[in-house]
N, C-alpha and C positions, 0 to 999 in steps of 0.2 A: 870756712870751716872751724868751728870750734871743737877740740877735741882736748877730752878729762883724761888724765892718767891719773886712776885710782887703784886702791890697796883692793886686792879681791879678798881680803882678810875682813882690814878695818874699815873700809871705804874712807879711809883718808884722802884726800886731792893731794898726789904728789906734784903734779905740775898741770899746766892749761896752755896748750899750743892753738895759737888764732894764727890763721893765714888765710887770706884769701883763696889761694890755691893750694891746697894742703896734699903731695902726691905721697899716696900708700906704699909704694912704690919704694922710694927712696927712704922711707920709713921703715922699710923691711917687712912689711906686710905680706907681700908677694909670696914669701919664703914659707909661710904657715898654711897646713893643709886648711881644708873649708872645717874642719871640726874643730881646728884650733882657732879659727876667726870666728867662730860661732860660738866659742867658749869665753874668749877675750875680748871680742869688740861688740858694744852694744848700741846700735843706732837710737837716738831719740828724736828731737825734732828734727826739721829738715836741715840740714849742715850742722848736726852736731853728733858725738859720740864720745862714749867712754871706753878706754883701754884697761882693763884690768891687768895688774900686774901687782909684784910684792913691794911694801914698803920694806926700808931696812929693820924697821922696828919688828915688824912680823916675819922677816927673814931672819932675825937674830931668835925670835922665840921658837922659830921652826928648827932651828937648828938645834936649839937644847932641848927642844921637845918634839920630836921627830913623829909623835900620834897624833901633832895638833893637825898634821895634814889630811887626817881623815876629817875634818871640822870644817863647814863653809863659813864659818865665824869665830871669834875667839878674841876673849879682851885679854890684852897684855897689860 
């Protein structure tokens, strides 16, 4: 399975994880509610998924400008 970790704000690829047998439980996704999973995980093609998190640059921008949290996308 190929997993792309991407920033949910700027869409930058943070990391790619490519492993034949990725265990979502070992990655901690079993701790999420179904609503959280639907918000953070988007499945593409068979065996490929995007996991949306926040990159360091966007995290810093959100810390400095908390009103950005209302936006789904911003340029920093």
